[in-house]
N, C-alpha and C positions, 0 to 999 in steps of 0.2 A: 854560518848558522850555528846557533848555540847547541851544545851537546844535549842539554836537558829539555829539548823542545817538547817531549811527551808530557811534561808537567803542564805546559800551556794548553795542551789539547787532550784532556782526559777522555778516555774511551775512543779516541780516534781510530785505532786499528780495528776495533770491533765494529764501529759504525761504517768504516770504509768497506770492510768485508761484507757487511749486511747489504749495503747499497750495491756493491758489485754482484753479490749473489742474486739479489732481486732483479737486477738488469739481465743477468744471464738466464735466470729462471723464466723471465718474461719472453725471452728470445729462443727458448729451447727448440721449438719446432720450425725455426727460421734459419738456423745456422747449420753449417755442414758438420758431418761427423768428425772430420779432422779438426775443425775449429773447436768443437765440443771437447775433444780429447785434449787439445792444447790448453783450453780454459780450465778443465778439471785438473790437469797436471799443475798448472800455475797456482790454483787454490791449494792443492796438496802441498806444494812447496812452502806455502804460508801457514801450513799446519791447520788448514781449514777444509772441511770435507762436507760441502753442501749436499744435502740429501737428494733433492730433485735432480740436479745435474749429474750426480754420480749414478743415480738410478737410471736416468735416460741413457747414459753412456753404457750401462750394463745390459741394455735391451738387446735381444738376440739380433734384430735387424740392424742395429747400429754396429754391433760387433762384426757381423757378416759384411757389412758395407766397408768397414775399415780393413778387414782382412782381404777383401777382394779388390780394393781400390788401388792397390799397388804401392800405397805408402807403407813404410816400414814402421809399424807400431812400436817395435822394440827400440828403434832409433829415436823416435819422438820421446819415449819415456826416458831413455838414457840421456838424451840431450837436456831433459828437464832436471836431471839429477836424482830422479826417483829410481827405486829398484822394483823391477817387475817380478812378482812371485807367481810362477806358473806351476 
């Protein structure tokens, strides 16, 4: 594959992120808290911070569910390469 593929697809990263954000936003009330956390972490790794999914993740009931579910939120965030500021 050519190194300058971006020249052939102008705006591809933005359109890709927009489509993925719209798909996630449409599914916010149907996905698990853990999947939401993973999705938001993935977007953050791409330097994209979609407002609706981030706001959903920060809801008190979602945070409580993550904290009481037994999953290690810190591990999920560390595995994503992000730093958790508490």
